C-alpha positions as CSV (number, residue, x, y, z in Angstrom):
1,M,17.8,18.9,-23.4
2,K,15.1,16.6,-21.9
3,K,16.8,16.7,-18.5
4,I,17.1,20.6,-18.8
5,A,13.4,21.0,-19.2
6,I,12.7,18.7,-16.2
7,L,14.8,20.5,-13.9
8,L,13.8,24.0,-15.1
9,S,10.2,23.0,-14.4
10,L,11.0,21.7,-11.0
11,L,13.4,24.3,-10.2
12,I,10.8,26.8,-10.8
13,L,8.3,24.9,-9.0
14,F,10.0,24.4,-5.9
15,G,12.4,27.3,-6.1
16,C,9.5,29.7,-6.1
17,L,8.3,28.0,-2.6
18,E,11.5,29.3,-0.9
19,D,11.2,29.2,3.1
20,D,12.9,31.5,5.5
21,S,16.2,30.1,5.1
22,N,16.7,31.7,2.0
23,S,15.0,35.1,2.9
24,E,18.7,36.8,3.6
25,E,19.9,35.7,0.1
26,S,16.6,37.2,-1.3
27,E,17.0,40.4,0.5
28,A,20.5,40.7,-0.4
29,Q,19.8,40.6,-4.2
30,D,16.8,42.8,-4.0
31,P,18.7,46.2,-3.8
32,N,20.7,45.3,-6.8
33,A,18.0,44.7,-9.0
34,I,17.9,47.3,-12.1
35,I,14.3,47.7,-13.3
36,A,13.2,49.3,-16.6
37,D,11.7,52.9,-16.2
38,N,8.5,52.2,-17.8
39,V,7.5,49.4,-15.5
40,V,4.3,50.2,-13.5
41,V,3.4,47.6,-10.6
42,I,-0.1,47.1,-10.1
43,L,-0.9,45.2,-6.5
44,A,-4.0,43.5,-5.7
45,E,-4.1,45.2,-2.2
46,N,-5.1,48.4,-3.8
47,S,-6.8,47.2,-7.3
48,E,-9.0,44.7,-8.7
49,L,-8.9,43.4,-12.2
50,I,-12.5,43.4,-13.6
51,S,-12.0,42.1,-17.0
52,A,-14.3,39.2,-18.3
53,D,-12.4,36.2,-19.4
54,L,-13.0,36.8,-23.2
55,E,-11.7,40.3,-22.6
56,L,-8.5,39.0,-20.9
57,E,-8.1,36.5,-23.7
58,S,-8.2,39.4,-26.4
59,G,-5.7,41.6,-24.1
60,L,-8.1,43.9,-22.8
61,Y,-7.3,44.8,-19.2
62,K,-10.0,46.8,-17.0
63,I,-8.5,47.6,-13.5
64,R,-10.5,49.4,-10.8
65,F,-8.2,51.2,-8.3
66,N,-9.2,52.0,-4.7
67,E,-7.8,55.3,-4.9
68,T,-6.4,57.5,-7.9
69,P,-5.1,55.2,-10.8
70,P,-1.3,55.5,-11.3
71,E,0.0,57.2,-14.3
72,I,0.2,54.7,-17.2
73,E,1.4,55.6,-20.9
74,V,1.4,53.6,-24.1
75,N,4.4,51.2,-24.3
76,D,4.5,50.9,-20.2
77,I,5.0,47.5,-18.9
78,I,2.3,46.6,-16.4
79,V,3.1,43.9,-13.7
80,G,0.4,42.6,-11.5
81,D,0.1,40.0,-8.8
82,E,-3.7,39.6,-8.7
83,G,-4.9,35.9,-9.5
84,L,-2.3,34.3,-11.6
85,G,-0.3,37.5,-12.3
86,F,0.1,39.6,-15.4
87,L,3.1,41.1,-17.3
88,R,1.6,43.4,-20.2
89,K,2.9,45.9,-22.6
90,V,0.2,48.9,-23.1
91,V,-1.0,49.5,-26.5
92,S,-3.8,51.9,-25.8
93,I,-5.4,53.3,-22.6
94,S,-8.5,55.1,-21.4
95,S,-9.8,55.8,-17.9
96,S,-13.1,56.6,-16.5
97,N,-13.2,57.6,-12.6
98,N,-10.9,55.1,-11.0
99,V,-10.9,52.6,-13.9
100,L,-8.4,52.2,-16.4
101,T,-9.2,50.4,-19.6
102,M,-6.1,49.1,-21.5
103,Q,-5.6,47.3,-24.6
104,T,-2.2,45.3,-24.1
105,D,0.0,42.7,-25.8
106,Q,2.0,40.1,-23.9
107,A,5.4,41.4,-22.6
108,N,8.4,39.3,-21.1
109,M,10.8,39.4,-18.2
110,E,13.5,41.1,-20.3
111,D,11.3,44.1,-20.7
112,V,11.6,44.3,-17.0
113,F,14.8,43.3,-15.7
114,G,18.2,44.8,-16.4
115,N,21.2,43.9,-14.4
116,T,19.3,41.5,-12.2
117,N,19.9,38.0,-10.5
118,I,16.9,35.8,-9.5
119,N,18.1,32.8,-7.5
120,F,16.0,30.1,-5.8
121,S,17.2,26.9,-3.9
122,T,14.7,24.6,-2.2
123,D,13.6,20.9,-1.3
124,L,10.3,19.5,-1.4
125,P,9.3,19.8,2.4
126,T,8.8,23.6,1.7
127,F,6.2,22.9,-0.8
128,N,3.7,23.0,2.0
129,R,4.8,26.2,3.8
130,L,2.2,29.0,3.2
131,S,4.7,31.9,3.2
132,S,8.2,33.3,3.9
133,S,9.1,36.8,5.2
134,N,9.6,38.2,1.7
135,S,7.3,36.0,-0.4
136,S,3.9,34.6,-0.5
137,Q,2.0,31.6,-1.7
138,R,-1.6,30.8,-2.1
139,L,-3.3,27.6,-2.7
140,N,-5.7,27.7,-5.6
141,Y,-7.1,24.2,-5.3
142,E,-5.9,20.7,-4.1
143,N,-7.9,17.5,-5.1
144,F,-7.3,14.0,-4.0
145,G,-8.5,10.9,-5.8
146,Q,-10.2,8.4,-3.6
147,G,-7.9,6.5,-1.5
148,V,-5.1,9.0,-1.9
149,S,-3.6,10.9,0.9
150,R,-0.6,13.3,1.3
151,R,2.2,13.5,3.8
152,D,3.9,16.6,4.7
153,D,7.3,15.5,2.8
154,F,5.1,15.4,-0.3
155,T,4.7,11.4,-0.1
156,L,1.4,10.3,-1.7
157,D,-0.1,7.3,-0.2
158,F,-2.5,4.9,-1.9
159,A,-4.9,2.5,-0.4
160,N,-7.6,0.6,-2.6
161,V,-7.5,3.1,-5.6
162,E,-9.7,2.0,-8.4
163,I,-7.9,3.0,-11.5
164,S,-9.9,1.4,-14.3
165,S,-13.0,-0.8,-14.1
166,N,-16.0,-2.1,-16.2
167,A,-18.7,-4.8,-15.7
168,Y,-16.1,-7.5,-16.1
169,A,-12.8,-6.5,-14.8
170,D,-11.2,-4.2,-12.2
171,L,-7.6,-2.7,-11.7
172,K,-6.8,-1.2,-8.3
173,I,-3.6,0.2,-6.4
174,T,-4.1,-1.7,-3.4
175,S,-1.2,0.1,-1.4
176,G,1.7,2.1,-2.4
177,S,3.3,5.2,-2.3
178,L,5.1,7.8,-4.5
179,T,7.7,10.0,-3.0
180,F,9.9,12.7,-4.7
181,N,12.4,14.8,-2.4
182,P,15.2,16.6,-4.3
183,M,17.2,19.7,-3.4
184,F,17.2,22.1,-6.2
185,E,19.2,25.3,-7.0
186,F,18.7,27.6,-10.0
187,D,19.8,31.0,-11.1
188,L,18.5,33.5,-13.9
189,D,21.1,36.3,-14.7
190,Y,19.7,39.4,-16.7
191,S,22.2,41.9,-18.1
192,F,21.1,44.9,-20.1
193,F,17.5,43.6,-20.2
194,S,18.6,40.3,-21.7
195,L,18.8,36.8,-20.3
196,D,22.5,36.0,-20.4
197,R,22.7,32.8,-18.3
198,F,20.6,30.3,-16.6
199,E,22.1,27.7,-14.4
200,F,20.5,24.9,-12.3
201,V,21.6,21.7,-10.4
202,S,20.1,19.0,-8.4
203,E,22.4,16.3,-6.7
204,N,21.2,13.1,-5.2
205,A,17.5,13.6,-5.6
206,E,15.4,10.7,-4.9
207,L,12.4,9.6,-6.8
208,N,10.7,6.4,-5.3
209,T,7.7,4.6,-6.0
210,E,6.3,1.4,-4.5
211,L,3.0,0.2,-5.8
212,T,0.9,-3.1,-5.4
213,L,-1.6,-3.6,-8.2
214,N,-4.4,-6.1,-8.4
215,L,-6.2,-7.1,-11.4
216,T,-9.4,-9.2,-11.3
217,A,-11.5,-10.3,-14.1
218,N,-14.8,-12.5,-14.4
219,A,-14.8,-12.9,-18.2
220,G,-12.9,-11.8,-21.2
221,T,-12.9,-8.1,-21.7
222,T,-11.0,-5.2,-23.2
223,I,-10.8,-1.8,-21.4
224,P,-9.3,0.8,-23.6
225,I,-6.9,3.5,-22.4
226,T,-8.3,5.5,-19.4
227,E,-7.1,8.1,-17.2
228,Y,-7.6,8.5,-13.6
229,I,-6.6,11.6,-11.4
230,L,-4.7,10.5,-8.4
231,Y,-4.1,14.1,-7.1
232,E,-3.8,17.5,-8.4
233,N,-3.3,21.0,-6.9
234,S,-2.4,24.5,-8.1
235,K,-0.3,27.1,-6.2
236,T,0.6,30.6,-7.1
237,F,3.8,32.0,-5.7
238,V,4.6,35.8,-5.5
239,K,8.1,36.8,-4.8
240,P,9.5,40.4,-4.9
241,I,12.5,41.2,-7.1
242,G,13.3,44.9,-6.3
243,N,9.9,46.1,-6.3
244,I,8.6,43.7,-8.9
245,P,6.4,40.9,-7.9
246,V,7.5,37.7,-9.9
247,V,4.3,35.6,-9.9
248,A,4.6,31.8,-10.9
249,T,1.7,29.4,-10.7
250,V,2.5,25.6,-10.5
251,Y,0.0,23.0,-11.7
252,L,0.6,19.6,-10.4
253,K,-1.4,16.6,-11.4
254,V,-0.5,13.0,-10.6
255,K,-2.6,10.6,-12.8
256,A,-2.8,6.9,-13.7
257,T,-3.4,5.5,-17.2
258,S,-4.2,2.1,-17.8
259,E,-5.1,-0.2,-20.8
260,I,-6.4,-3.8,-20.1
261,E,-7.2,-7.0,-22.2
262,T,-7.9,-10.3,-20.6
263,A,-9.2,-13.5,-22.1
264,G,-11.3,-14.8,-19.1
265,T,-11.5,-15.2,-15.4
266,L,-8.6,-14.2,-13.5
267,S,-7.2,-12.7,-10.3
268,L,-3.5,-11.6,-10.0
269,S,-1.4,-9.3,-8.0
270,K,2.0,-7.6,-8.8
271,K,4.2,-5.1,-7.3
272,L,6.1,-2.2,-9.1
273,E,9.0,-0.7,-7.0
274,H,11.4,1.9,-8.4
275,N,14.2,3.9,-6.6
276,T,16.3,6.4,-8.6
277,I,19.1,8.6,-7.6
278,L,19.5,11.8,-10.0
279,N,22.5,14.0,-10.2
280,L,21.5,16.6,-13.0
281,G,22.5,20.1,-13.9
282,A,22.5,22.4,-17.0
283,T,23.8,26.0,-17.9
284,Y,22.1,28.0,-20.6
285,E,24.6,30.6,-22.0
286,N,25.2,32.2,-25.4
287,D,22.3,30.6,-26.7
288,T,23.6,26.9,-25.9
289,W,22.7,24.4,-23.4
290,T,25.3,22.5,-21.4
291,T,23.9,19.5,-19.6
292,I,25.2,17.4,-16.8
293,A,23.2,14.1,-16.1
294,D,23.8,11.2,-13.9
295,I,20.8,9.0,-13.5
296,D,21.1,5.7,-11.6
297,P,17.6,3.9,-11.8
298,N,16.9,0.8,-9.8
299,F,13.6,-1.3,-10.5
300,V,13.3,-3.7,-7.7
301,N,12.3,-7.5,-8.8
302,H,9.0,-8.9,-7.2
303,P,7.2,-12.0,-8.5
304,V,3.7,-11.7,-9.9
305,E,1.0,-13.8,-8.1
306,L,-0.7,-15.3,-10.9
307,G,-3.7,-17.0,-8.9
308,S,-4.8,-20.4,-9.9
309,S,-5.8,-20.3,-13.5
310,Y,-3.7,-18.9,-16.4
311,I,-5.0,-17.0,-19.4
312,N,-4.0,-14.6,-21.9
313,V,-3.5,-11.0,-20.4
314,N,-2.3,-7.7,-21.6
315,E,-2.1,-5.0,-19.1
316,K,-0.4,-1.5,-19.2
317,I,-0.3,1.1,-16.3
318,A,1.4,4.2,-16.1
319,I,1.8,6.8,-13.2
320,V,2.4,10.2,-14.4
321,P,3.2,13.4,-12.3
322,E,2.6,16.2,-14.7
323,V,4.0,19.6,-13.8
324,I,3.2,22.7,-15.7
325,I,4.7,26.1,-14.6
326,A,3.1,29.4,-15.6
327,F,4.6,32.8,-15.2
328,Y,2.1,35.5,-14.9
329,G,-0.7,33.3,-16.3
330,I,1.5,32.1,-19.3
331,N,2.2,28.5,-19.3
332,G,6.0,27.6,-19.6
333,P,7.8,24.4,-18.9
334,K,5.8,21.3,-18.9
335,I,7.1,17.8,-17.7
336,D,5.6,14.4,-17.8
337,P,7.8,11.9,-16.0
338,I,6.1,8.5,-16.6
339,L,6.9,5.4,-14.6
340,S,5.0,2.6,-16.6
341,G,4.6,-1.3,-16.1
342,N,3.6,-3.6,-19.0
343,F,2.5,-6.9,-17.9
344,G,1.4,-9.9,-19.9
345,V,0.6,-13.4,-20.0
346,N,0.6,-15.7,-23.0
347,V,-1.0,-19.3,-22.7
348,G,-0.5,-21.9,-25.7
349,A,-0.9,-25.7,-26.3
350,S,-0.6,-28.0,-23.4
351,Q,-1.3,-25.1,-21.2
352,D,2.6,-24.0,-22.0
353,W,2.6,-20.3,-20.6
354,D,5.0,-17.3,-20.2
355,A,4.6,-14.1,-18.4
356,Y,6.6,-10.9,-18.0
357,L,6.5,-7.6,-16.3
358,N,8.6,-4.8,-17.9
359,A,9.2,-1.4,-16.3
360,K,10.1,1.7,-18.2
361,F,10.9,5.3,-17.2
362,D,9.7,7.9,-19.9
363,I,9.8,11.6,-19.8
364,N,7.8,13.9,-22.1
365,L,9.1,17.3,-21.8
366,G,9.2,20.7,-23.3
367,A,9.2,24.4,-22.5
368,S,7.5,27.4,-24.1
369,I,9.4,29.9,-22.0
370,G,9.1,33.1,-24.2
371,I,7.8,34.9,-21.2
372,L,11.4,34.5,-19.4
373,G,12.8,36.3,-22.4
374,E,12.7,36.7,-26.1
375,T,16.3,35.4,-26.3
376,L,15.6,32.0,-24.7
377,I,15.6,29.0,-26.8
378,S,12.5,27.1,-26.3
379,L,12.3,23.3,-26.1
380,P,9.7,21.3,-28.2
381,F,7.5,19.1,-26.2
382,I,8.6,15.6,-27.1
383,P,8.9,12.1,-25.6
384,Y,12.1,10.6,-24.4
385,N,12.9,7.2,-23.3
386,I,15.2,7.3,-20.3
387,Y,15.3,3.6,-19.2
388,T,13.8,0.4,-19.7
389,Q,14.2,-2.8,-17.8
390,P,12.6,-6.2,-17.7
391,I,11.4,-6.7,-14.0
392,W,10.1,-10.2,-14.1
393,N,9.7,-13.0,-16.6
394,A,8.6,-16.4,-15.9
395,P,9.3,-19.4,-16.4
396,D,13.1,-18.4,-16.7
397,S,14.8,-21.6,-16.1
398,I,14.7,-25.3,-15.2
399,E,16.8,-26.8,-12.5
400,L,17.8,-30.4,-12.1
401,I,17.0,-31.3,-8.2
402,S,17.6,-35.1,-8.1
403,G,17.6,-38.5,-10.0
404,D,20.6,-38.0,-12.2
405,N,23.2,-40.7,-12.9
406,Q,21.4,-43.7,-11.3
407,T,22.0,-47.3,-12.1
408,G,19.4,-50.0,-12.5
409,N,18.2,-53.1,-14.1
410,Q,16.8,-53.3,-17.5
411,G,13.0,-53.1,-17.5
412,E,12.8,-52.2,-14.0
413,E,12.0,-48.6,-12.5
414,L,14.8,-46.7,-10.8
415,A,14.9,-46.2,-7.2
416,N,14.5,-42.3,-7.3
417,P,12.2,-40.3,-9.4
418,L,13.6,-37.6,-11.9
419,K,12.8,-34.2,-10.3
420,V,13.3,-30.7,-11.6
421,R,12.5,-27.1,-10.2
422,I,11.2,-24.1,-12.4
423,V,12.2,-20.7,-11.4
424,D,11.8,-17.0,-12.6
425,N,14.4,-14.7,-13.8
426,S,15.5,-13.9,-10.4
427,G,16.2,-17.5,-9.3
428,L,14.6,-16.8,-6.0
429,F,10.9,-17.5,-6.7
430,Y,9.6,-20.9,-7.6
431,L,6.9,-21.1,-10.0
432,K,3.6,-23.4,-9.6
433,N,1.4,-24.7,-12.7
434,V,4.3,-24.9,-15.0
435,P,4.0,-27.7,-17.6
436,V,7.4,-29.7,-17.5
437,H,7.8,-31.9,-20.6
438,F,9.7,-35.0,-20.0
439,N,11.1,-37.4,-22.8
440,V,12.9,-40.4,-23.2
441,A,15.7,-39.5,-25.4
442,S,17.6,-42.7,-25.6
443,G,17.4,-46.2,-24.3
444,N,13.7,-47.4,-25.0
445,G,12.8,-46.7,-21.4
446,T,9.5,-45.3,-20.3
447,I,8.2,-42.7,-17.9
448,D,5.1,-42.5,-16.1
449,N,4.0,-39.1,-17.3
450,Q,5.1,-36.9,-20.3
451,I,3.8,-33.6,-19.0
452,V,3.8,-33.0,-15.3
453,M,2.6,-29.6,-13.6
454,T,4.8,-28.1,-11.0
455,D,3.5,-27.9,-7.3
456,S,3.4,-24.9,-5.1
457,N,7.0,-25.1,-4.4
458,G,8.0,-25.5,-8.2
459,Y,8.7,-29.0,-8.4
460,A,7.8,-31.8,-11.0
461,E,8.9,-35.3,-11.1
462,V,8.4,-38.5,-13.1
463,A,9.3,-42.3,-12.3
464,W,11.5,-43.9,-15.1
465,T,11.7,-47.5,-16.1
466,L,15.1,-48.4,-17.8
467,G,14.8,-49.8,-21.2
468,E,16.0,-53.4,-22.4
469,T,19.6,-52.0,-23.4
470,N,22.9,-51.9,-22.3
471,E,23.5,-48.3,-23.7
472,N,23.5,-45.2,-21.4
473,Q,19.8,-44.1,-21.3
474,T,18.8,-40.5,-21.0
475,V,15.6,-38.6,-20.3
476,E,15.2,-34.8,-21.3
477,A,13.2,-32.2,-19.3
478,T,12.1,-28.8,-20.9
479,V,9.8,-25.9,-20.2
480,K,8.1,-24.1,-23.1
481,K,6.8,-20.7,-24.0
482,A,3.2,-20.4,-25.4
483,N,4.7,-20.5,-28.7
484,G,6.3,-23.6,-28.2
485,T,9.9,-22.6,-28.1
486,T,12.1,-23.9,-25.2
487,I,12.8,-21.8,-22.4
488,G,16.3,-21.9,-21.0
489,S,18.3,-24.9,-21.2
490,V,17.3,-28.7,-21.6
491,V,18.0,-30.8,-18.4
492,T,19.3,-34.3,-19.1
493,F,19.0,-37.2,-17.0
494,N,21.6,-40.0,-17.2
495,A,21.1,-43.7,-16.3
496,S,22.9,-47.0,-16.8
497,T,22.1,-50.7,-16.3
498,G,25.2,-51.2,-13.8
499,I,28.9,-51.6,-14.3
500,D,30.7,-49.4,-16.8
501,L,31.8,-51.7,-19.5
502,S,33.8,-49.1,-21.4
503,G,37.5,-50.0,-22.5
504,E,39.2,-53.3,-22.7
505,W,38.4,-56.4,-20.5
506,L,41.1,-59.3,-19.9
507,L,39.5,-62.7,-20.2
508,T,41.6,-65.5,-18.1
509,I,40.4,-69.2,-17.8
510,T,41.9,-71.1,-14.9
511,N,42.1,-75.0,-14.5
512,C,42.4,-75.3,-18.3
513,S,45.9,-75.4,-19.7
514,D,44.6,-76.0,-23.2
515,C,42.4,-73.1,-23.2
516,A,42.8,-69.8,-24.9
517,Q,44.4,-67.3,-22.3
518,D,45.1,-63.5,-22.3
519,V,42.0,-62.6,-24.5
520,L,40.9,-59.0,-24.6
521,L,37.3,-58.3,-25.0
522,I,35.5,-55.0,-25.9
523,F,31.8,-54.7,-24.9
524,N,30.0,-52.4,-27.7
525,S,27.2,-50.2,-26.7
526,N,24.9,-52.3,-29.2
527,G,25.5,-55.4,-27.3
528,S,27.9,-56.9,-29.5
529,V,31.5,-58.1,-28.4
530,T,34.8,-57.5,-29.9
531,Y,37.7,-59.9,-29.6
532,S,40.4,-61.4,-31.5
533,H,42.3,-64.8,-30.8
534,P,43.0,-67.6,-33.3
535,E,41.4,-70.5,-31.0
536,L,38.5,-68.6,-30.1
537,N,37.8,-67.7,-33.7
538,R,38.1,-71.5,-34.6
539,D,36.2,-73.0,-31.7
540,L,34.0,-70.3,-30.3
541,T,31.9,-67.3,-31.5
542,V,30.8,-64.7,-29.0
543,N,27.4,-63.5,-30.0
544,N,26.5,-60.8,-27.6
545,Y,26.2,-59.7,-23.8
546,S,23.7,-58.2,-21.4
547,L,24.2,-56.5,-18.0
548,N,21.6,-56.2,-15.5
549,G,23.1,-54.6,-12.0
550,D,26.0,-56.5,-11.1
551,S,25.3,-59.5,-13.5
552,L,26.9,-60.0,-16.8
553,T,26.0,-62.6,-19.3
554,I,27.9,-63.4,-22.5
555,S,26.1,-65.6,-25.1
556,Y,28.5,-67.7,-27.3
557,T,28.5,-70.5,-29.9
558,Q,30.5,-73.5,-28.9
559,L,32.2,-76.1,-31.4
560,T,32.6,-79.6,-29.9
561,E,33.8,-83.0,-31.2
562,H,32.3,-86.5,-30.7
563,C,34.0,-89.8,-31.8
564,E,31.6,-92.5,-32.9
565,G,33.8,-95.3,-34.1
566,E,36.4,-94.0,-36.4
567,V,34.3,-91.0,-37.2
568,I,34.8,-87.7,-35.8
569,S,31.6,-85.4,-35.6
570,Q,31.4,-81.9,-34.6
571,Y,28.5,-80.2,-32.7
572,I,27.6,-76.5,-32.5
573,S,25.8,-75.6,-29.2
574,Q,24.4,-72.1,-27.9
575,K,25.8,-71.4,-24.3
576,N,25.6,-68.6,-21.8
577,L,28.5,-67.5,-19.6
578,N,27.1,-65.8,-16.5
579,F,29.3,-63.5,-14.3
580,E,28.9,-61.6,-11.1
581,F,30.8,-58.5,-10.4
582,D,33.2,-58.6,-7.4
583,S,35.1,-55.7,-6.5
584,N,36.9,-54.6,-9.7
585,K,36.2,-57.9,-11.9
586,F,33.8,-60.4,-13.0
587,L,34.0,-64.0,-11.9
588,G,32.3,-66.8,-13.7
589,T,32.3,-70.5,-14.3
590,D,31.8,-72.7,-17.3
591,S,31.2,-76.6,-17.3
592,I,32.7,-78.3,-20.4
593,Q,32.4,-81.9,-21.4
594,I,34.4,-83.4,-24.3
595,I,33.3,-86.9,-25.7
596,G,35.7,-88.3,-28.0
597,G,38.4,-86.2,-29.7
598,S,41.1,-86.4,-32.2
599,N,44.7,-87.2,-32.1
600,S,47.4,-85.1,-33.9
601,D,47.1,-87.7,-36.7
602,G,43.5,-87.0,-37.1
603,S,42.5,-90.5,-35.7
604,C,39.6,-90.9,-33.4
605,V,40.0,-91.3,-29.6
606,V,37.2,-92.9,-27.6
607,G,36.3,-91.5,-24.3
608,S,35.0,-88.5,-22.4
609,E,36.3,-85.9,-20.1
610,S,34.5,-83.3,-18.1
611,F,36.0,-80.4,-16.0
612,T,34.8,-77.1,-14.9
613,D,36.8,-73.8,-15.5
614,Q,36.6,-70.6,-13.7
615,I,36.8,-67.4,-15.9
616,I,38.0,-64.1,-14.6
617,L,37.0,-60.8,-16.6
618,S,39.4,-57.9,-15.3
619,K,39.2,-54.2,-16.7
620,Q,42.5,-53.1,-18.3
């Protein structure tokens, strides 16, 4: 029902402004019009309405005629084209010289038209034509707000239009335009003095707005809802149907409403752009409305320039083309299409912030159209929410740029910093002055800053010093809203202290026939080593390991024997095996000296032996 009232309003508005291209159609339908016998036409060219405003409100019509007044009786319908026009039913009448004084009631078009078709089709450029061959229109008034101008295609242009201001804040439309250029067709069919059918359609109509708005404030302030008239006009159209002047007056008002609340000094700029294609139509028949509606709205994403300092802001602005159509001075359809933008910035702890711009297309509409006929069902004036869309929100996501999967030495700074970039919801615009939170998630390392503000290109970075551990080490980067919740996903940087020691490693000792061979080692993330071999379990205990770059150190405890006379003594010593990574294996050496020993029978053997073993660790 909302779309019906919209098009009804606009079709009447623009249909009434028909140009010469439709004159043949109008002339063709005039001869077919059937008019009630009790209708009296009173034209401004030979009469003057002299009633005061209060008299007109009470239904008292005084008309002075240039010549002898026409014969008018009680229950006659008088139709006039003077001023806003009038359509009245005579209740009583008196005359004095050339003046008729009539007490009247409101009539409607069903009192006038029998088997009659009233058809209009037009587009917006004809809005500015002054007349056509069989119709006329007059401009009652046209007013422009400061900084507003109009093109011939009914595009309104805006330049530094101050919408709202007080001593502390100012909101302006610095530039922009509003364009509406549809093609409309509508049709009214009267049969036996009853409105039988109403039909209208508008295909591929365009409604476009592009506004750049600037808000400045030098202190915290609140400006309540204010209204500023950008443009307004009123035109009255007179179109003859048969010999009856159909008089319609269109009131058009384009206004801006705003509401502002800011916590301090700021200067920000934003752009609100909207392009919509409309394919709409409806038919009223047998007391029933049937509608066709295809609305394709498109709000264009633009970033908001927030300036250098961020504070809490809440700003609402709406552009409202308000249209009211009156027939014979009686208001009928009304439409308020509202294009609005709701912008806000929230700032919290650690200067975390989030901002948004939401666009909305609302329509308030209704119609009190009893003037067209008593049988036509009116529409109550109620609001409709047609379409809403988040245009811009920031920050929206965090991107990992560089610094992931590095290797380095324990306790040393990695070669490359950890770098991220912060973007808005489009992914195209990079955000400055966004606090990025870096946190060492594992590995006991350190970073040079925990909170870093993004630069003008949206980048933030920190240096990372690895911890004293062989575990995989991680740092997380996050962005937060003002309320502390995380925005988007968490970015994780990984680093290790060199070679991947996962899996099993085969230990092989050369130059030692008595040494344990084919020992499998597993290097655990906590620094311990898992192994299994009888001889190792007896003579050697592996304690732990450490990895720095390509260098691997294994700490172990060695059991040795020493003969003193006939006594065999055992000694335990702490030793380290040092390896260097070469291609796909570790290479190391170990020097061993045995002083004394034991025979198979347990007797002591005096003497000593020294040798060097080469040890190879290869991954399985």
